N, C-alpha and C positions, 0 to 999 in steps of 0.2 A: 451398497457394496459395490466395489470398483467390479465393472464387469471387464474392465481393460488389464487388470493386473495378472502376470504370467506369474504361475510357481512352477519351479523344476525341481526335479528328485531325479533319484537314481539307486542301482544297487551297489552293494560295497566295490565292487571291482569296475564297472561302470560299462559293464557289457549291455546293461538297460539303462537307457535313461530317457525321461519324459517332461513334458511340460502339461500343465494345467491353465487354461484360460478361464479366469473370471472367478469367483469364490469358491472358497472351500468350505465345508461344514466344520464346526469346532469339534474335538475329541470324543469319540466314544470309546470307552475302554471295553473290549468283549473279553469275558471270563469263561469263554465255551471251553470244551473239551479238545475241539479241534484249534483252536488259539494256542490253547497250552501245550499242545504237540506241535505247532509250528513255530512259536515262538517262545518256548520255555516257559512261560508265562502267561499273561494277560495280552491280548492284542491291541494296542491303540490304532484306531482308524479313523480318516477324516474320510469325507465322500464328495465325489463332485458329478456332475451330470457326464456321462459317455460319451456325447457329443464334444464336452469341453477337453476332453484329454488326448494327446496326440504323443505316440510313442515316438521318438526322434532317434533313438538309436536302440534296435532290437537283436544284438547279435547273440544274448546270452536268455532271451524271452522264451519261457517255455509256461504251459497252462496246464490243470491237472484238476479232473473233476472232482470233487471233494464230497459232491451230492448231487440229489436230482433237481436241486434250485440252483446249484452255483459251483463256480470254479475259480481257481486262485492261481494267480499268474507270481511267479519267481524266477528268479536267475539261474539260469541250468550250470554257470560257470561257479558262482561264489555260494549260491545256496541262498540268498536273500529274498525275504518275501515281500512282494510287493503291491499284489492286489486283491481284492474278493470281489468278486465280479457274478452278481445274480444274471441267470439268464433270462427274466420275464421284466426286469426294472430298468429304468432308463438311467441309473446311476449306477457308479461302481466306488467301492470303499477303496481307500489307498492308505498302506500301512504308513501311520505318521512319521516313523524314523527313518523312511525312505526318502522324506523331502529335503530340500536344502534350506538350511537356516539362514536367516530367520523365517518363520513362518507367522508368527502373530497368533497362532491357533492356543485355545486352551483346553482343558477338559472340562465336559458339560455333562457328563453320565456314565453309567456303567449298566451294561448288558448281560443278561445269562449269569447273575449273581449265584444262581441255584447251582451252576458248575462250578464256582470257586473253589478252587483247593484251600486245604485247610493251612498251609504254611505261609499267609499272608492276611492282613486285615485290609480292608479299605476303610480310609481313614478322613475320608473328606465329606462334605454335605452334599454331593451332586445326587441328583435320583438315580434309583436304583431299580432294577427289571428284574424279576426273576428267570424270565427268558428275552425275547426280543422287546423293544421299545414300539414295535410297530408304527414308525413315525411320529410317535409321539414326544420327540425332543424336537426342538428348535433346527429349521432346514435339513431334517432326516428325511429325504426324498425319498418316495417310495417306488 
């Protein structure tokens, strides 16, 4: 993996911009009820170590504590969902759609499929977990 690679991303309006130095984990699609409410469907997340994420423009950045274990970062100007940040882990989930293309990432699995709504099917052969993958997928930092 290229430790020198810089990946950039932003919200829809540009009030929040960020950079990630080094590798990003491939995409895990989260089908939990919170992601459904935030994204209107499942949430495609990549992940990086917190120390490798740099916010370069934060005029619109706001945080909402969604549970006792994590908060979610979003733009208070345009409403874009950007981050899922657990309080006690050293990595942050990044909403894949907020990354600037091309990313080179691919889907590697599905979590919280036990909460998936009935209006779509998962049609690929990637691993599925009823709840969290608990770090069982490649580079799923704990």
